[in-house]
C-alpha positions in Angstrom: 18.1 -8.8 66.0 20.1 -6.1 64.1 22.3 -3.6 65.9 22.9 -0.3 64.2 26.0 1.7 65.3 25.7 5.4 64.7 28.7 7.7 64.0 28.2 11.0 65.9 30.7 12.9 63.9 29.5 15.6 61.5 30.4 14.8 57.9 29.2 18.0 56.3 30.9 21.3 55.8 31.3 23.0 59.2 31.6 26.4 57.6 27.9 26.5 57.3 27.4 26.8 61.1 27.3 30.2 62.7 28.1 30.8 66.4 25.1 32.2 68.3 25.6 35.7 69.5 24.3 35.0 73.0 22.3 37.1 75.3 23.4 40.2 77.1 21.3 39.2 80.2 18.8 36.5 81.3 16.2 38.9 82.7 13.0 38.4 81.0 14.4 35.6 78.8 12.5 32.4 77.8 14.6 29.5 78.9 14.0 25.9 77.8 15.2 23.0 79.8 15.4 19.7 77.9 15.7 16.6 80.2 16.6 13.1 79.2 14.0 11.9 81.7 16.3 10.1 84.1 15.6 10.7 87.8 18.8 12.7 88.4 17.7 15.5 86.2 14.5 16.4 88.2 16.1 17.7 91.4 18.9 19.4 89.4 16.4 21.2 87.0 14.1 22.1 90.0 17.1 23.9 91.6 18.2 25.4 88.4 14.7 26.7 87.6 14.4 28.3 91.0 17.9 30.0 90.6 17.0 31.2 87.1 13.7 32.8 88.4 15.0 34.3 91.6 18.6 35.4 90.9 18.4 36.0 87.1 14.7 37.0 86.8 14.1 35.0 83.7 10.7 35.5 82.1 9.6 31.8 81.5 11.1 28.4 82.1 9.8 25.7 79.7 10.6 22.2 80.7 10.4 19.2 78.3 11.4 15.6 78.6 12.6 13.5 75.7 10.7 10.3 75.1 13.9 8.3 74.7 16.8 9.3 77.0 19.5 8.0 74.6 18.1 9.5 71.4 18.1 13.1 70.0 15.2 15.3 71.0 12.0 14.7 69.0 10.9 16.9 66.2 8.2 18.5 68.4 10.8 19.6 70.9 13.1 20.9 68.1 10.2 22.9 66.6 9.7 24.6 70.0 13.4 25.3 70.6 13.5 28.1 68.1 11.0 30.0 70.2 13.2 30.1 73.2 16.1 32.5 74.0 18.2 29.9 75.8 18.3 26.1 75.8 19.8 23.9 78.5 20.0 20.2 77.9 20.7 17.9 80.9 21.3 14.3 81.7 21.1 12.6 85.0 21.3 9.1 86.4 
């Protein structure tokens, strides 16, 4: 068995990144919740979704679960992310 150790640091030129401008308000926004699939995320995201809808009047809440809790989100998820106004990623044990 081979174990591959990954280095999480960014080796490229960080000047290429731009800071997102952010939203002025959440009302009507499309919010994506990315879960790692562990059981602790479900009650937390349930409560968060309810809060976002009732207090902040978001338009849509899209919930996705990664296939592998310890790996980056799959390409299908990352393709959808660009359609959302806000993304919240959570972990739970």
